[in-house]
C-alpha positions, 0 to 999 in steps of 0.5 A: 361567448366563450362560456357558451361555447364550452357548455356546448362542447361539454353537452355534445361530449356527454351525448356521445358518451350516452350513445356509446353506452347504448348496447348494439349502437353502431355509433357507440361501437365506433366511439368505443373503439376510438377510446381504446388504447392505440395498439401500436403504442400499447406494444411499443417496446420503448414503453413510452405509452405506459409510465410506471411508478417504479424507479427501475421502469423509469430508468428503462423508459428513459434509456430506451427513449434516449436511444430513439430520440437523443433529445428525449432524455434531455428533460428536467428530471433526467438532468437532476438524476445522477448518471449511471457512471456517477452512481457507480463511483465509490464515495470519497472522504473529503474530510481534511482531517482524514488520513486516507488518500483523497481522490486528488491524491492517487493511492499508492498500493502494492501487494495487499497494502493500500496505505503506502501513499502515506509514506514520504513521496520520495520513499514510496517507490522503494516500498513498492519494489520491496513489497512486490518482492514479498520482502517486507513481511508484517506480522501481528506483534507477539507482545507490546514492546517494553520500552522505546530505544531511548528508554521511555515506556512504549505503547502498543499500536492497534493491530493493523488491518489486512490492507495496512502496512503503516509505513510511518509506524516505528519498525521493530527490531525483529521486523528489521532483522527479518527484512534485512536477512531476507532482502540480503539473501534474495538480492544475492540468491545467485552468490552464496558467498554474500548470503547470510545463513539463518540460525538453526534451532539446535544452536545455543540462542545468542540472546536470552529473550530470543529462544529457538521457538521464537518466530524470528529466531532464524533471522536474529540468530543468523545475523548475530552469528554472522557478526552483523548484530552486536552480541556477546559473540562480537564482544558485547558482553553487556548485550545479552538481550535483543529486545525484539519488539522494541522500536529500532533506532536510527543508529542500529538501522545503519549499524546493522546494514552498512557492513553488508554494503562494504563487505569489509571492516568498518573504518576508524571513526571519531566524533570530529570526523563524522562532524566534518563529513556529515555536519551532524550537530549531535555527533557526540551522541552517536556511540563508537560502533555506530560512528564507524557505520555512519562514516562508512555510509558517508563514503557511499556518496549518493548511494548513502543509506542515510540520504536515501532514508532521511534526505537532508538533515544536520541532525542524526538523532541516533536514538530516534525510532526509525519508521517502516518506510525509512527501513525500506529505503535503507534496504532498497539497495545493497552495495558500494559506489562501484557496484551494487544491486537494487530491488528494482533490478531484482524485480526485473530479474523476477519478471523475466529479464535475466531469467535464464541467468537466475535459472542457471544459478538455481540449477547449479546450486541444486546440483551442488547440494546433491 
């Protein structure tokens, strides 16, 4: 009977234990040694004979076992545990309402900024080139803007983080003036006839709201003295303030930049001429000076600033605020259809291509300055 067989085996085992307990018994010594741990297993470097309760030891044991026996790690427990690679991967926000890039959309980054992927896809390369050249400096706003370009009250945006460029945020007038002068002067660093001289603090301020102590006085004053920004110096007697922290409008985006492309007087322009050239349905809303810049920009053909920044549209929307990304698209290239220079080309020079020519220009300028 199975039950009797089990009872007999238990009786024998009990007897052996009793005998083993007798001190001095040879049988007890042999049985005691047989019950001791196998030294080979106890010293096993893989630790297979001793299973610890801590997670770290379990990982160590499993890793060692897998090295000696590939099938050893193929257990139910290890299948349910994340791999080392998976544990080290950063978590990704899968919330569809989040404006952060997802794993499926690679981040576009340059400098310290990681949010360039939020800009329109076709503008992202322009941003990268200019930021890598350190031409799009962003500073905390000195004070909230008083009004938007269309006269409506403006609200200050929360201060950006150190890794945020905020490409879709409205660019301020002071930011664009700063970027415009810096970009022009770096692109033409070897050609002094095309550079714009920054304003000096000893000069009489052109604008009442941009004193000599303003952080962007040199750029704003320099552009005004060069006649790029409309001011009392250009005959605009009503333009006595600059409103540096107000959003930059589309009309000013082109009005300030196009003269630096053509390097010659802007053409006469009329509403009908702009309508015929561009097909803008709202051409009558564009002021005269901006009409000239818009028509001259059309003559740039495929190198048009407007096309690069806004793609195809039949509305100019002159008083709409331009974004930082759109400003970067405009600043990425200077010149006319026959000759021009881009940020990508300047990056090539800075990275070594044509470096000798740049060094020669720098040395010549140093010698000229004494």
